[in-house]
C-alpha positions in Angstrom: -12.4 -43.7 -25.7 -12.2 -40.7 -23.0 -14.4 -38.1 -22.7 -12.0 -35.7 -22.0 -8.5 -35.2 -22.8 -6.7 -34.6 -20.1 -3.3 -33.9 -22.4 -5.3 -30.9 -23.5 -5.6 -29.2 -20.1 -1.9 -29.5 -19.0 -0.5 -26.1 -20.8 -3.4 -24.4 -19.4 -2.9 -25.8 -15.6 1.0 -25.1 -16.2 0.1 -21.5 -17.4 -2.5 -21.1 -14.5 0.6 -22.4 -11.9 3.3 -20.3 -13.5 1.2 -17.3 -12.9 0.2 -17.6 -9.5 4.4 -18.3 -8.9 4.9 -15.0 -10.1 2.1 -13.3 -8.5 3.3 -14.8 -5.2 7.0 -13.4 -6.1 5.6 -9.7 -6.7 3.6 -10.0 -3.6 6.4 -11.0 -1.5 8.8 -7.9 -3.2 6.1 -5.6 -2.0 5.7 -6.9 1.0 8.7 -8.6 2.4 7.7 -8.4 6.2 4.2 -9.6 7.7 1.4 -7.0 7.4 -0.4 -4.8 4.9 1.2 -2.4 2.2 -1.0 -0.1 -0.2 1.4 0.8 -3.0 -2.0 2.7 -4.5 -5.3 3.7 -3.5 -7.3 0.6 -3.3 -4.5 -1.9 -4.2 -3.4 -4.0 -1.0 -0.5 -6.5 -0.8 -0.9 -8.9 2.3 1.6 -11.4 3.7 1.3 -13.4 7.2 3.4 -16.0 8.1 1.4 -18.0 10.0 -2.5 -18.6 10.8 -3.8 -15.5 11.9 -6.6 -15.3 14.8 -10.3 -14.6 13.7 -10.9 -10.8 13.6 -14.2 -9.0 13.1 -14.8 -6.0 10.6 -16.1 -4.9 7.6 -16.2 -6.0 4.0 -16.3 -3.2 0.9 -16.8 -4.6 -2.6 -13.4 -5.7 -4.0 -11.8 -8.3 -5.7 -9.1 -11.0 -3.6 -6.8 -13.0 -4.9 -4.9 -15.1 -3.0 -1.2 -16.6 -4.3 -0.3 -18.7 -1.6 -2.0 -19.9 1.5 -5.5 -19.8 2.3 -7.7 -17.8 4.2 -11.5 -18.0 5.5 -14.5 -15.5 5.3 -17.3 -15.7 8.1 -20.5 -14.3 6.8 -23.7 -15.1 8.9 -23.4 -18.9 9.0 -22.1 -19.2 5.4 -18.1 -20.0 5.5 -16.4 -19.1 2.5 -12.1 -20.5 1.8 -10.2 -18.9 -0.8 -6.6 -19.9 -2.0 -4.9 -19.8 -5.1 -7.4 -21.7 -6.7 -10.5 -19.8 -5.5 -10.5 -16.3 -5.7 -13.1 -13.6 -3.4 -15.8 -11.0 -5.2 -17.6 -8.8 -2.6 -20.0 -6.6 -4.0 -21.9 -4.8 -1.0 -20.8 -3.6 2.5 -21.3 -6.7 4.8 -20.3 -7.3 8.3 -17.6 -10.2 8.4 -15.1 -12.5 10.0 -11.8 -13.6 9.0 -8.6 -15.4 9.7 -5.8 -16.6 7.5 -5.8 -20.4 7.7 -3.2 -22.2 6.0 0.9 -20.0 6.3 4.0 -20.5 7.3 7.5 -19.5 7.2 8.4 -21.1 4.5 4.6 -20.8 2.2 3.2 -17.3 3.4 0.2 -16.1 3.0 0.2 -13.8 0.0 -2.3 -12.0 -1.6 -3.7 -9.1 -3.2 -7.2 -7.1 -2.7 -8.3 -4.4 -5.8 -10.9 -2.4 -4.2 
């Protein structure tokens, strides 16, 4: 007898994938070209069709959700990767380096950031 009934997880997993697909479609509509759009103050949609070079900057408090692709953030000696299965919450102003690590024309990096 299995301690975990894997069948009970299928509907929830399917709902998550459907939500991610819907979010990716929304971001793609909002951003048909590579770059960042801010339709409302504090709401940013990002799209990149290829990996990016590492960039240095400052992260401000925000929730970052990736619908497609992945990105890495370097904070000191620590490396954080977020993708459709992992979100990023920034709770303080921090100096970071970051780059998109998984993106292609067929599967662009698509994310939303809410500050």
